[in-house]
N, CA and C atoms of all chains as a GROMACS GRO file, in nm:
protein
  642
    1MET      N    1   8.044   3.187   0.381
    1MET     CA    2   8.155   3.202   0.476
    1MET      C    3   8.117   3.307   0.583
    2ASP      N    4   8.096   3.257   0.706
    2ASP     CA    5   8.054   3.352   0.810
    2ASP      C    6   8.179   3.410   0.876
    3ARG      N    7   8.157   3.489   0.980
    3ARG     CA    8   8.265   3.565   1.044
    3ARG      C    9   8.371   3.472   1.105
    4ARG      N   10   8.323   3.355   1.152
    4ARG     CA   11   8.414   3.264   1.224
    4ARG      C   12   8.514   3.192   1.130
    5THR      N   13   8.481   3.188   0.999
    5THR     CA   14   8.570   3.112   0.908
    5THR      C   15   8.639   3.202   0.807
    6THR      N   16   8.637   3.332   0.828
    6THR     CA   17   8.715   3.412   0.733
    6THR      C   18   8.863   3.391   0.752
    7PRO      N   19   8.940   3.401   0.643
    7PRO     CA   20   9.086   3.371   0.649
    7PRO      C   21   9.153   3.451   0.764
    8ARG      N   22   9.108   3.578   0.782
    8ARG     CA   23   9.167   3.662   0.884
    8ARG      C   24   9.147   3.605   1.023
    9THR      N   25   9.024   3.559   1.047
    9THR     CA   26   8.993   3.500   1.181
    9THR      C   27   9.073   3.374   1.203
   10VAL      N   28   9.074   3.284   1.101
   10VAL     CA   29   9.146   3.162   1.116
   10VAL      C   30   9.300   3.190   1.139
   11LEU      N   31   9.350   3.286   1.069
   11LEU     CA   32   9.489   3.324   1.086
   11LEU      C   33   9.519   3.372   1.226
   12LEU      N   34   9.427   3.452   1.281
   12LEU     CA   35   9.442   3.502   1.418
   12LEU      C   36   9.438   3.393   1.520
   13VAL      N   37   9.347   3.295   1.498
   13VAL     CA   38   9.337   3.184   1.594
   13VAL      C   39   9.463   3.099   1.592
   14VAL      N   40   9.508   3.066   1.470
   14VAL     CA   41   9.630   2.982   1.456
   14VAL      C   42   9.748   3.056   1.513
   15GLY      N   43   9.757   3.186   1.486
   15GLY     CA   44   9.868   3.265   1.542
   15GLY      C   45   9.868   3.263   1.692
   16GLU      N   46   9.750   3.281   1.755
   16GLU     CA   47   9.744   3.286   1.899
   16GLU      C   48   9.785   3.145   1.954
   17LEU      N   49   9.732   3.036   1.895
   17LEU     CA   50   9.765   2.903   1.944
   17LEU      C   51   9.916   2.878   1.930
   18LEU      N   52   9.975   2.923   1.816
   18LEU     CA   53  10.119   2.903   1.798
   18LEU      C   54  10.199   2.978   1.900
   19ALA      N   55  10.152   3.104   1.932
   19ALA     CA   56  10.223   3.184   2.033
   19ALA      C   57  10.221   3.120   2.170
   20TRP      N   58  10.099   3.070   2.209
   20TRP     CA   59  10.088   3.001   2.338
   20TRP      C   60  10.178   2.876   2.337
   21TRP      N   61  10.176   2.801   2.226
   21TRP     CA   62  10.252   2.676   2.215
   21TRP      C   63  10.397   2.702   2.234
   22ALA      N   64  10.450   2.806   2.162
   22ALA     CA   65  10.592   2.839   2.169
   22ALA      C   66  10.630   2.877   2.313
   23ALA      N   67  10.548   2.964   2.368
   23ALA     CA   68  10.578   3.008   2.509
   23ALA      C   69  10.578   2.897   2.607
   24LEU      N   70  10.478   2.805   2.595
   24LEU     CA   71  10.467   2.694   2.692
   24LEU      C   72  10.578   2.593   2.668
   25THR      N   73  10.617   2.566   2.542
   25THR     CA   74  10.727   2.476   2.516
   25THR      C   75  10.856   2.531   2.580
   26LEU      N   76  10.877   2.662   2.562
   26LEU     CA   77  10.997   2.724   2.617
   26LEU      C   78  10.997   2.714   2.768
   27LEU      N   79  10.878   2.734   2.828
   27LEU     CA   80  10.868   2.722   2.975
   27LEU      C   81  10.902   2.583   3.020
   28TRP      N   82  10.851   2.483   2.947
   28TRP     CA   83  10.879   2.342   2.982
   28TRP      C   84  11.030   2.315   2.976
   29LEU      N   85  11.093   2.366   2.870
   29LEU     CA   86  11.239   2.339   2.853
   29LEU      C   87  11.319   2.407   2.959
   30VAL      N   88  11.269   2.520   3.010
   30VAL     CA   89  11.341   2.593   3.116
   30VAL      C   90  11.329   2.520   3.248
   31LEU      N   91  11.211   2.459   3.271
   31LEU     CA   92  11.181   2.406   3.404
   31LEU      C   93  11.237   2.262   3.425
   32ILE      N   94  11.267   2.190   3.322
   32ILE     CA   95  11.323   2.055   3.340
   32ILE      C   96  11.468   2.059   3.368
   33SER      N   97  11.520   1.949   3.428
   33SER     CA   98  11.664   1.947   3.468
   33SER      C   99  11.760   1.918   3.356
   34SER      N  100  11.725   1.818   3.267
   34SER     CA  101  11.816   1.788   3.157
   34SER      C  102  11.734   1.772   3.030
   35VAL      N  103  11.789   1.829   2.918
   35VAL     CA  104  11.717   1.831   2.791
   35VAL      C  105  11.765   1.716   2.700
   36TYR      N  106  11.672   1.628   2.661
   36TYR     CA  107  11.704   1.532   2.560
   36TYR      C  108  11.581   1.510   2.470
   37PRO      N  109  11.596   1.437   2.353
   37PRO     CA  110  11.486   1.439   2.256
   37PRO      C  111  11.353   1.400   2.310
   38LEU      N  112  11.344   1.304   2.396
   38LEU     CA  113  11.216   1.260   2.449
   38LEU      C  114  11.147   1.377   2.523
   39GLU      N  115  11.227   1.456   2.597
   39GLU     CA  116  11.173   1.570   2.667
   39GLU      C  117  11.113   1.671   2.569
   40TRP      N  118  11.181   1.689   2.454
   40TRP     CA  119  11.133   1.781   2.350
   40TRP      C  120  10.993   1.736   2.303
   41ILE      N  121  10.981   1.601   2.277
   41ILE     CA  122  10.854   1.550   2.224
   41ILE      C  123  10.745   1.563   2.326
   42VAL      N  124  10.774   1.520   2.450
   42VAL     CA  125  10.672   1.528   2.559
   42VAL      C  126  10.635   1.677   2.582
   43GLY      N  127  10.737   1.762   2.590
   43GLY     CA  128  10.709   1.902   2.616
   43GLY      C  129  10.624   1.968   2.507
   44ALA      N  130  10.665   1.941   2.380
   44ALA     CA  131  10.588   2.002   2.269
   44ALA      C  132  10.442   1.949   2.268
   45SER      N  133  10.422   1.820   2.301
   45SER     CA  134  10.284   1.767   2.302
   45SER      C  135  10.203   1.831   2.414
   46VAL      N  136  10.260   1.834   2.533
   46VAL     CA  137  10.190   1.894   2.646
   46VAL      C  138  10.160   2.038   2.619
   47ALA      N  139  10.259   2.107   2.560
   47ALA     CA  140  10.238   2.252   2.532
   47ALA      C  141  10.126   2.272   2.432
   48ALA      N  142  10.107   2.178   2.338
   48ALA     CA  143  10.000   2.188   2.240
   48ALA      C  144   9.863   2.184   2.312
   49ALA      N  145   9.847   2.085   2.403
   49ALA     CA  146   9.723   2.076   2.481
   49ALA      C  147   9.712   2.200   2.568
   50GLY      N  148   9.821   2.250   2.625
   50GLY     CA  149   9.818   2.369   2.709
   50GLY      C  150   9.778   2.492   2.629
   51ALA      N  151   9.820   2.496   2.502
   51ALA     CA  152   9.785   2.612   2.419
   51ALA      C  153   9.633   2.620   2.398
   52LEU      N  154   9.567   2.502   2.373
   52LEU     CA  155   9.424   2.500   2.354
   52LEU      C  156   9.355   2.548   2.484
   53LEU      N  157   9.403   2.497   2.598
   53LEU     CA  158   9.343   2.535   2.732
   53LEU      C  159   9.366   2.681   2.755
   54ALA      N  160   9.487   2.732   2.721
   54ALA     CA  161   9.522   2.869   2.752
   54ALA      C  162   9.428   2.964   2.667
   55ARG      N  163   9.404   2.926   2.541
   55ARG     CA  164   9.318   3.010   2.457
   55ARG      C  165   9.173   3.008   2.513
   56ALA      N  166   9.129   2.884   2.552
   56ALA     CA  167   8.992   2.872   2.609
   56ALA      C  168   8.982   2.958   2.735
   57GLY      N  169   9.085   2.955   2.818
   57GLY     CA  170   9.085   3.034   2.940
   57GLY      C  171   9.084   3.186   2.914
   58ARG      N  172   9.164   3.224   2.813
   58ARG     CA  173   9.177   3.363   2.779
   58ARG      C  174   9.042   3.415   2.727
   59ARG      N  175   8.972   3.330   2.647
   59ARG     CA  176   8.845   3.370   2.592
   59ARG      C  177   8.740   3.380   2.702
   60ALA      N  178   8.753   3.292   2.804
   60ALA     CA  179   8.655   3.286   2.914
   60ALA      C  180   8.657   3.416   2.993
   61VAL      N  181   8.776   3.476   3.012
   61VAL     CA  182   8.782   3.596   3.093
   61VAL      C  183   8.782   3.721   3.010
   62SER      N  184   8.772   3.711   2.875
   62SER     CA  185   8.758   3.831   2.795
   62SER      C  186   8.614   3.883   2.801
   63TRP      N  187   8.595   4.013   2.800
   63TRP     CA  188   8.466   4.073   2.809
   63TRP      C  189   8.401   4.089   2.673
   64ARG      N  190   8.431   4.001   2.578
   64ARG     CA  191   8.370   4.012   2.447
   64ARG      C  192   8.291   3.893   2.408
   65MET      N  193  12.758   2.344   5.831
   65MET     CA  194  12.656   2.443   5.792
   65MET      C  195  12.724   2.560   5.720
   66ASN      N  196  12.675   2.586   5.599
   66ASN     CA  197  12.740   2.696   5.526
   66ASN      C  198  12.645   2.819   5.531
   67GLY      N  199  12.690   2.928   5.467
   67GLY     CA  200  12.614   3.054   5.472
   67GLY      C  201  12.473   3.044   5.425
   68TRP      N  202  12.451   2.964   5.311
   68TRP     CA  203  12.318   2.952   5.254
   68TRP      C  204  12.225   2.886   5.356
   69VAL      N  205  12.270   2.778   5.419
   69VAL     CA  206  12.186   2.704   5.514
   69VAL      C  207  12.159   2.792   5.634
   70LEU      N  208  12.261   2.865   5.678
   70LEU     CA  209  12.242   2.961   5.789
   70LEU      C  210  12.136   3.062   5.759
   71ALA      N  211  12.145   3.126   5.636
   71ALA     CA  212  12.045   3.224   5.596
   71ALA      C  213  11.906   3.158   5.591
   72ALA      N  214  11.897   3.038   5.541
   72ALA     CA  215  11.767   2.970   5.536
   72ALA      C  216  11.710   2.946   5.677
   73THR      N  217  11.801   2.907   5.767
   73THR     CA  218  11.759   2.881   5.906
   73THR      C  219  11.704   3.008   5.971
   74VAL      N  220  11.782   3.119   5.949
   74VAL     CA  221  11.736   3.248   6.008
   74VAL      C  222  11.601   3.287   5.950
   75GLU      N  223  11.588   3.263   5.820
   75GLU     CA  224  11.458   3.301   5.754
   75GLU      C  225  11.342   3.217   5.803
   76LEU      N  226  11.368   3.087   5.814
   76LEU     CA  227  11.264   2.998   5.860
   76LEU      C  228  11.228   3.027   6.004
   77ALA      N  229  11.328   3.052   6.086
   77ALA     CA  230  11.302   3.078   6.227
   77ALA      C  231  11.227   3.211   6.240
   78GLY      N  232  11.280   3.316   6.173
   78GLY     CA  233  11.214   3.447   6.185
   78GLY      C  234  11.084   3.457   6.112
   79GLY      N  235  11.086   3.446   5.978
   79GLY     CA  236  10.968   3.461   5.897
   79GLY      C  237  10.865   3.355   5.927
   80GLY      N  238  10.911   3.227   5.936
   80GLY     CA  239  10.815   3.117   5.956
   80GLY      C  240  10.749   3.131   6.093
   81ALA      N  241  10.824   3.163   6.196
   81ALA     CA  242  10.762   3.176   6.328
   81ALA      C  243  10.665   3.294   6.331
   82ALA      N  244  10.707   3.405   6.271
   82ALA     CA  245  10.619   3.522   6.269
   82ALA      C  246  10.486   3.491   6.190
   83ALA      N  247  10.500   3.417   6.080
   83ALA     CA  248  10.383   3.381   6.004
   83ALA      C  249  10.292   3.293   6.079
   84LEU      N  250  10.351   3.195   6.146
   84LEU     CA  251  10.274   3.097   6.226
   84LEU      C  252  10.200   3.170   6.337
   85TRP      N  253  10.267   3.262   6.406
   85TRP     CA  254  10.206   3.339   6.513
   85TRP      C  255  10.090   3.423   6.453
   86GLY      N  256  10.115   3.487   6.339
   86GLY     CA  257  10.003   3.567   6.281
   86GLY      C  258   9.884   3.485   6.239
   87VAL      N  259   9.911   3.365   6.189
   87VAL     CA  260   9.798   3.283   6.141
   87VAL      C  261   9.712   3.226   6.256
   88THR      N  262   9.783   3.203   6.373
   88THR     CA  263   9.709   3.135   6.482
   88THR      C  264   9.650   3.231   6.584
   89THR      N  265   9.679   3.358   6.577
   89THR     CA  266   9.627   3.452   6.677
   89THR      C  267   9.557   3.569   6.606
   90GLY      N  268   9.473   3.643   6.684
   90GLY     CA  269   9.418   3.767   6.633
   90GLY      C  270   9.293   3.746   6.549
   91PRO      N  271   9.239   3.862   6.498
   91PRO     CA  272   9.117   3.857   6.414
   91PRO      C  273   9.142   3.797   6.276
   92THR      N  274   9.029   3.763   6.210
   92THR     CA  275   9.036   3.697   6.081
   92THR      C  276   9.119   3.776   5.980
   93ALA      N  277   9.099   3.907   5.981
   93ALA     CA  278   9.166   3.992   5.879
   93ALA      C  279   9.316   3.975   5.891
   94ARG      N  280   9.364   3.970   6.017
   94ARG     CA  281   9.509   3.958   6.037
   94ARG      C  282   9.558   3.815   5.995
   95ARG      N  283   9.476   3.715   6.034
   95ARG     CA  284   9.519   3.578   6.004
   95ARG      C  285   9.529   3.557   5.855
   96VAL      N  286   9.440   3.616   5.775
   96VAL     CA  287   9.438   3.590   5.634
   96VAL      C  288   9.559   3.663   5.569
   97VAL      N  289   9.594   3.776   5.624
   97VAL     CA  290   9.718   3.842   5.569
   97VAL      C  291   9.840   3.761   5.601
   98ALA      N  292   9.848   3.709   5.725
   98ALA     CA  293   9.963   3.625   5.762
   98ALA      C  294   9.970   3.504   5.680
   99GLN      N  295   9.851   3.444   5.653
   99GLN     CA  296   9.851   3.323   5.567
   99GLN      C  297   9.910   3.356   5.428
  100ASN      N  298   9.873   3.476   5.378
  100ASN     CA  299   9.922   3.513   5.246
  100ASN      C  300  10.073   3.531   5.251
  101LEU      N  301  10.124   3.590   5.359
  101LEU     CA  302  10.270   3.620   5.363
  101LEU      C  303  10.353   3.495   5.394
  102THR      N  304  10.286   3.386   5.441
  102THR     CA  305  10.360   3.264   5.471
  102THR      C  306  10.437   3.216   5.350
  103THR      N  307  10.368   3.213   5.231
  103THR     CA  308  10.434   3.170   5.105
  103THR      C  309  10.563   3.248   5.079
  104ALA      N  310  10.543   3.384   5.087
  104ALA     CA  311  10.656   3.471   5.055
  104ALA      C  312  10.773   3.454   5.153
  105ALA      N  313  10.739   3.410   5.277
  105ALA     CA  314  10.844   3.392   5.377
  105ALA      C  315  10.916   3.258   5.358
  106LEU      N  316  10.841   3.158   5.319
  106LEU     CA  317  10.896   3.021   5.314
  106LEU      C  318  10.965   2.986   5.179
  107CYS      N  319  10.909   3.043   5.071
  107CYS     CA  320  10.964   3.009   4.938
  107CYS      C  321  11.117   3.045   4.922
  108PRO      N  322  11.154   3.167   4.961
  108PRO     CA  323  11.302   3.196   4.951
  108PRO      C  324  11.386   3.104   5.038
  109ALA      N  325  11.332   3.058   5.148
  109ALA     CA  326  11.409   2.967   5.236
  109ALA      C  327  11.437   2.834   5.160
  110LEU      N  328  11.338   2.788   5.078
  110LEU     CA  329  11.359   2.666   5.003
  110LEU      C  330  11.469   2.683   4.897
  111LEU      N  331  11.470   2.807   4.838
  111LEU     CA  332  11.572   2.834   4.738
  111LEU      C  333  11.713   2.834   4.806
  112LEU      N  334  11.720   2.894   4.924
  112LEU     CA  335  11.846   2.896   4.995
  112LEU      C  336  11.891   2.759   5.033
  113LEU      N  337  11.793   2.670   5.076
  113LEU     CA  338  11.830   2.534   5.114
  113LEU      C  339  11.877   2.455   4.990
  114ALA      N  340  11.813   2.481   4.875
  114ALA     CA  341  11.853   2.410   4.753
  114ALA      C  342  12.000   2.444   4.720
  115GLN      N  343  12.035   2.571   4.735
  115GLN     CA  344  12.173   2.612   4.711
  115GLN      C  345  12.268   2.558   4.818
  116GLY      N  346  12.224   2.565   4.944
  116GLY     CA  347  12.312   2.524   5.054
  116GLY      C  348  12.344   2.376   5.051
  117TYR      N  349  12.245   2.297   5.021
  117TYR     CA  350  12.265   2.150   5.014
  117TYR      C  351  12.304   2.097   4.879
  118GLY      N  352  12.304   2.184   4.777
  118GLY     CA  353  12.330   2.139   4.642
  118GLY      C  354  12.233   2.044   4.586
  119ARG      N  355  12.104   2.063   4.620
  119ARG     CA  356  11.996   1.975   4.573
  119ARG      C  357  11.896   2.055   4.489
  120PRO      N  358  11.914   2.053   4.356
  120PRO     CA  359  11.828   2.137   4.269
  120PRO      C  360  11.677   2.097   4.281
  121SER      N  361  11.650   1.973   4.332
  121SER     CA  362  11.510   1.936   4.335
  121SER      C  363  11.431   2.022   4.434
  122TYR      N  364  11.502   2.080   4.534
  122TYR     CA  365  11.427   2.170   4.628
  122TYR      C  366  11.370   2.292   4.554
  123VAL      N  367  11.437   2.327   4.445
  123VAL     CA  368  11.391   2.443   4.370
  123VAL      C  369  11.249   2.418   4.313
  124ASP      N  370  11.222   2.288   4.279
  124ASP     CA  371  11.086   2.255   4.232
  124ASP      C  372  10.980   2.282   4.342
  125LEU      N  373  11.018   2.251   4.466
  125LEU     CA  374  10.923   2.278   4.577
  125LEU      C  375  10.896   2.429   4.586
  126ALA      N  376  11.001   2.508   4.570
  126ALA     CA  377  10.984   2.656   4.575
  126ALA      C  378  10.893   2.700   4.460
  127LEU      N  379  10.912   2.637   4.340
  127LEU     CA  380  10.826   2.673   4.225
  127LEU      C  381  10.682   2.647   4.257
  128LEU      N  382  10.655   2.524   4.307
  128LEU     CA  383  10.515   2.488   4.342
  128LEU      C  384  10.458   2.583   4.441
  129LEU      N  385  10.539   2.615   4.548
  129LEU     CA  386  10.491   2.701   4.652
  129LEU      C  387  10.456   2.841   4.596
  130ALA      N  388  10.546   2.893   4.509
  130ALA     CA  389  10.528   3.026   4.456
  130ALA      C  390  10.406   3.028   4.364
  131LEU      N  391  10.373   2.913   4.300
  131LEU     CA  392  10.262   2.903   4.213
  131LEU      C  393  10.125   2.888   4.290
  132LEU      N  394  10.129   2.797   4.385
  132LEU     CA  395  10.004   2.762   4.452
  132LEU      C  396   9.970   2.853   4.574
  133GLY      N  397  10.070   2.914   4.633
  133GLY     CA  398  10.046   3.004   4.748
  133GLY      C  399   9.948   3.116   4.719
  134PRO      N  400   9.983   3.201   4.614
  134PRO     CA  401   9.885   3.307   4.584
  134PRO      C  402   9.748   3.258   4.541
  135VAL      N  403   9.745   3.139   4.472
  135VAL     CA  404   9.613   3.081   4.431
  135VAL      C  405   9.532   3.048   4.554
  136GLY      N  406   9.602   2.989   4.659
  136GLY     CA  407   9.534   2.959   4.781
  136GLY      C  408   9.479   3.083   4.846
  137THR      N  409   9.558   3.193   4.844
  137THR     CA  410   9.509   3.319   4.904
  137THR      C  411   9.382   3.369   4.835
  138LEU      N  412   9.383   3.358   4.696
  138LEU     CA  413   9.263   3.401   4.622
  138LEU      C  414   9.142   3.318   4.663
  139VAL      N  415   9.162   3.186   4.692
  139VAL     CA  416   9.049   3.105   4.737
  139VAL      C  417   9.001   3.153   4.871
  140PHE      N  418   9.095   3.183   4.965
  140PHE     CA  419   9.055   3.234   5.098
  140PHE      C  420   8.982   3.366   5.079
  141ALA      N  421   9.034   3.459   4.994
  141ALA     CA  422   8.971   3.586   4.977
  141ALA      C  423   8.825   3.565   4.923
  142ARG      N  424   8.805   3.467   4.839
  142ARG     CA  425   8.669   3.442   4.789
  142ARG      C  426   8.579   3.383   4.897
  143LEU      N  427   8.632   3.286   4.969
  143LEU     CA  428   8.548   3.213   5.065
  143LEU      C  429   8.518   3.297   5.188
  144LEU      N  430   8.614   3.385   5.227
  144LEU     CA  431   8.598   3.463   5.349
  144LEU      C  432   8.539   3.605   5.320
  145HIS      N  433   8.492   3.630   5.196
  145HIS     CA  434   8.464   3.768   5.165
  145HIS      C  435   8.347   3.826   5.249
  146GLU      N  436   8.262   3.736   5.303
  146GLU     CA  437   8.152   3.786   5.387
  146GLU      C  438   8.208   3.825   5.525
  147ASP      N  439   8.299   3.744   5.579
  147ASP     CA  440   8.361   3.777   5.708
  147ASP      C  441   8.444   3.903   5.694
  148LEU      N  442   8.505   3.924   5.581
  148LEU     CA  443   8.596   4.041   5.563
  148LEU      C  444   8.522   4.164   5.510
  149GLU      N  445   8.388   4.158   5.498
  149GLU     CA  446   8.308   4.265   5.447
  149GLU      C  447   8.336   4.394   5.528
  150GLY      N  448   8.364   4.505   5.457
  150GLY     CA  449   8.387   4.630   5.528
  150GLY      C  450   8.532   4.646   5.580
  151GLN      N  451   8.607   4.538   5.582
  151GLN     CA  452   8.750   4.550   5.622
  151GLN      C  453   8.835   4.544   5.497
  152ARG      N  454   8.953   4.597   5.510
  152ARG     CA  455   9.047   4.593   5.394
  152ARG      C  456   9.180   4.534   5.453
  153PRO      N  457   9.181   4.402   5.473
  153PRO     CA  458   9.301   4.341   5.534
  153PRO      C  459   9.419   4.361   5.451
  154SER      N  460   9.522   4.431   5.508
  154SER     CA  461   9.646   4.453   5.435
  154SER      C  462   9.757   4.484   5.527
  155ALA      N  463   9.880   4.459   5.491
  155ALA     CA  464   9.998   4.499   5.568
  155ALA      C  465  10.104   4.532   5.462
  156TRP      N  466  10.085   4.647   5.400
  156TRP     CA  467  10.168   4.676   5.282
  156TRP      C  468  10.315   4.689   5.315
  157GLY      N  469  10.354   4.742   5.436
  157GLY     CA  470  10.492   4.747   5.474
  157GLY      C  471  10.555   4.611   5.475
  158LEU      N  472  10.485   4.514   5.544
  158LEU     CA  473  10.538   4.383   5.553
  158LEU      C  474  10.538   4.315   5.415
  159THR      N  475  10.431   4.337   5.336
  159THR     CA  476  10.422   4.276   5.204
  159THR      C  477  10.543   4.315   5.118
  160TYR      N  478  10.566   4.446   5.116
  160TYR     CA  479  10.681   4.492   5.032
  160TYR      C  480  10.817   4.446   5.088
  161ALA      N  481  10.824   4.442   5.222
  161ALA     CA  482  10.951   4.396   5.284
  161ALA      C  483  10.976   4.246   5.242
  162VAL      N  484  10.873   4.161   5.251
  162VAL     CA  485  10.891   4.021   5.218
  162VAL      C  486  10.917   4.006   5.068
  163ALA      N  487  10.849   4.086   4.984
  163ALA     CA  488  10.874   4.079   4.839
  163ALA      C  489  11.017   4.115   4.810
  164ALA      N  490  11.067   4.224   4.879
  164ALA     CA  491  11.205   4.265   4.858
  164ALA      C  492  11.305   4.154   4.898
  165MET      N  493  11.271   4.091   5.012
  165MET     CA  494  11.360   3.981   5.063
  165MET      C  495  11.362   3.867   4.957
  166GLY      N  496  11.243   3.834   4.902
  166GLY     CA  497  11.236   3.731   4.800
  166GLY      C  498  11.322   3.768   4.679
  167ALA      N  499  11.314   3.897   4.637
  167ALA     CA  500  11.391   3.940   4.523
  167ALA      C  501  11.540   3.930   4.549
  168VAL      N  502  11.582   3.971   4.675
  168VAL     CA  503  11.724   3.964   4.709
  168VAL      C  504  11.777   3.822   4.711
  169VAL      N  505  11.691   3.727   4.767
  169VAL     CA  506  11.733   3.588   4.770
  169VAL      C  507  11.744   3.531   4.630
  170VAL      N  508  11.648   3.561   4.545
  170VAL     CA  509  11.652   3.513   4.409
  170VAL      C  510  11.779   3.565   4.334
  171ALA      N  511  11.806   3.692   4.357
  171ALA     CA  512  11.926   3.755   4.295
  171ALA      C  513  12.053   3.684   4.342
  172ALA      N  514  12.064   3.662   4.474
  172ALA     CA  515  12.183   3.597   4.527
  172ALA      C  516  12.203   3.457   4.472
  173VAL      N  517  12.090   3.379   4.471
  173VAL     CA  518  12.102   3.243   4.420
  173VAL      C  519  12.131   3.240   4.268
  174CYS      N  520  12.077   3.337   4.199
  174CYS     CA  521  12.109   3.352   4.055
  174CYS      C  522  12.256   3.378   4.036
  175ALA      N  523  12.310   3.469   4.117
  175ALA     CA  524  12.454   3.502   4.111
  175ALA      C  525  12.538   3.378   4.135
  176ALA      N  526  12.495   3.297   4.229
  176ALA     CA  527  12.573   3.173   4.264
  176ALA      C  528  12.556   3.070   4.151
  177THR      N  529  12.436   3.066   4.086
  177THR     CA  530  12.413   2.968   3.981
  177THR      C  531  12.486   2.993   3.856
  178GLY      N  532  12.494   3.124   3.817
  178GLY     CA  533  12.554   3.160   3.690
  178GLY      C  534  12.453   3.149   3.579
  179PRO      N  535  12.486   3.207   3.459
  179PRO     CA  536  12.394   3.205   3.347
  179PRO      C  537  12.360   3.067   3.301
  180GLY      N  538  12.240   3.051   3.249
  180GLY     CA  539  12.196   2.919   3.200
  180GLY      C  540  12.048   2.896   3.226
  181ARG      N  541  12.003   2.773   3.190
  181ARG     CA  542  11.856   2.742   3.208
  181ARG      C  543  11.821   2.750   3.355
  182ALA      N  544  11.907   2.705   3.443
  182ALA     CA  545  11.878   2.704   3.587
  182ALA      C  546  11.848   2.848   3.636
  183MET      N  547  11.921   2.942   3.582
  183MET     CA  548  11.903   3.078   3.623
  183MET      C  549  11.771   3.133   3.576
  184VAL      N  550  11.733   3.094   3.447
  184VAL     CA  551  11.598   3.140   3.394
  184VAL      C  552  11.488   3.082   3.484
  185LYS      N  553  11.506   2.957   3.526
  185LYS     CA  554  11.409   2.894   3.613
  185LYS      C  555  11.393   2.970   3.745
  186LEU      N  556  11.506   3.012   3.800
  186LEU     CA  557  11.509   3.085   3.924
  186LEU      C  558  11.434   3.223   3.906
  187LEU      N  559  11.458   3.283   3.787
  187LEU     CA  560  11.393   3.416   3.758
  187LEU      C  561  11.246   3.397   3.745
  188VAL      N  562  11.199   3.285   3.677
  188VAL     CA  563  11.058   3.256   3.667
  188VAL      C  564  10.993   3.241   3.806
  189ILE      N  565  11.066   3.168   3.897
  189ILE     CA  566  11.014   3.148   4.031
  189ILE      C  567  11.007   3.285   4.104
  190GLY      N  568  11.110   3.367   4.088
  190GLY     CA  569  11.109   3.499   4.153
  190GLY      C  570  10.996   3.582   4.104
  191ALA      N  571  10.968   3.583   3.968
  191ALA     CA  572  10.859   3.663   3.921
  191ALA      C  573  10.726   3.614   3.967
  192LEU      N  574  10.705   3.476   3.974
  192LEU     CA  575  10.584   3.419   4.026
  192LEU      C  576  10.566   3.460   4.171
  193LEU      N  577  10.678   3.451   4.247
  193LEU     CA  578  10.669   3.474   4.392
  193LEU      C  579  10.631   3.618   4.422
  194VAL      N  580  10.707   3.715   4.361
  194VAL     CA  581  10.685   3.852   4.392
  194VAL      C  582  10.552   3.899   4.328
  195GLY      N  583  10.531   3.868   4.200
  195GLY     CA  584  10.409   3.911   4.131
  195GLY      C  585  10.288   3.847   4.196
  196GLY      N  586  10.291   3.718   4.219
  196GLY     CA  587  10.178   3.648   4.276
  196GLY      C  588  10.140   3.701   4.415
  197ASN      N  589  10.245   3.734   4.494
  197ASN     CA  590  10.219   3.782   4.625
  197ASN      C  591  10.155   3.918   4.624
  198LEU      N  592  10.206   4.004   4.536
  198LEU     CA  593  10.150   4.143   4.531
  198LEU      C  594  10.004   4.138   4.483
  199ILE      N  595   9.977   4.054   4.382
  199ILE     CA  596   9.838   4.044   4.332
  199ILE      C  597   9.748   3.989   4.436
  200ALA      N  598   9.794   3.881   4.508
  200ALA     CA  599   9.712   3.822   4.613
  200ALA      C  600   9.688   3.920   4.729
  201SER      N  601   9.786   4.001   4.756
  201SER     CA  602   9.770   4.102   4.866
  201SER      C  603   9.666   4.208   4.820
  202ARG      N  604   9.672   4.247   4.695
  202ARG     CA  605   9.574   4.345   4.643
  202ARG      C  606   9.434   4.286   4.649
  203ALA      N  607   9.425   4.157   4.611
  203ALA     CA  608   9.294   4.091   4.612
  203ALA      C  609   9.236   4.087   4.756
  204LEU      N  610   9.326   4.056   4.855
  204LEU     CA  611   9.281   4.051   4.994
  204LEU      C  612   9.232   4.191   5.040
  205SER      N  613   9.301   4.296   4.995
  205SER     CA  614   9.267   4.426   5.044
  205SER      C  615   9.142   4.483   4.970
  206GLY      N  616   9.088   4.403   4.886
  206GLY     CA  617   8.958   4.440   4.825
  206GLY      C  618   8.969   4.518   4.697
  207ALA      N  619   9.090   4.519   4.636
  207ALA     CA  620   9.110   4.599   4.517
  207ALA      C  621   9.027   4.548   4.398
  208PHE      N  622   9.002   4.416   4.396
  208PHE     CA  623   8.933   4.358   4.279
  208PHE      C  624   8.786   4.330   4.309
  209ARG      N  625   8.732   4.390   4.414
  209ARG     CA  626   8.597   4.352   4.458
  209ARG      C  627   8.492   4.384   4.350
  210GLY      N  628   8.520   4.484   4.266
  210GLY     CA  629   8.418   4.521   4.165
  210GLY      C  630   8.426   4.439   4.037
  211VAL      N  631   8.526   4.344   4.032
  211VAL     CA  632   8.548   4.269   3.908
  211VAL      C  633   8.430   4.174   3.889
  212ARG      N  634   8.379   4.160   3.769
  212ARG     CA  635   8.269   4.070   3.742
  212ARG      C  636   8.303   3.927   3.778
  213GLY      N  637   8.220   3.861   3.859
  213GLY     CA  638   8.243   3.726   3.899
  213GLY      C  639   8.351   3.715   4.009
  214GLY      N  640   8.400   3.824   4.060
  214GLY     CA  641   8.506   3.819   4.157
  214GLY      C  642   8.456   3.814   4.299
   0.00000   0.00000   0.00000
């Protein structure tokens, strides 16, 4: 088990992705005009992709 | 014509005309500052028009402008950095005045909208507008020149 797969690291990664996902889903729900179930599904899916991109972007500008 | 539309007209005529004049005349350093302030001058006008005409879709235009305006300024700052070498293009008095005007407009439209998701959206736009403009102005004045890859 190397450093990238320790439970602590995995937990941190999942936590960060979940935080991005929640924030982006909330942003989606705020920016649309009317909320109904399809919007929830689309918003949550797009936010999941956005969370991956956001983490990649955050890592790209980190000095570590 | 109601008060909202009148305010938007005054803002478009004053801020828009001033920004256009600044962009089309003078040295590069002044043009680039005027280009940056154009977003901050026009975005609140769109919010006022949305309220005045009762068309929430105009708010989306304001959101796009608030998001893309500062990004465009950063591109200009990057592409023109050789022309702007040794200069520190800035107009902090105007920058803060326009930021304050944006904040006042967002507050007024929020008060008219009332609590709810629409108000949160307006606050997001206001934060993007004011924050983005201040960051873009700092970038233009050379504050981030030492940043790696900047």
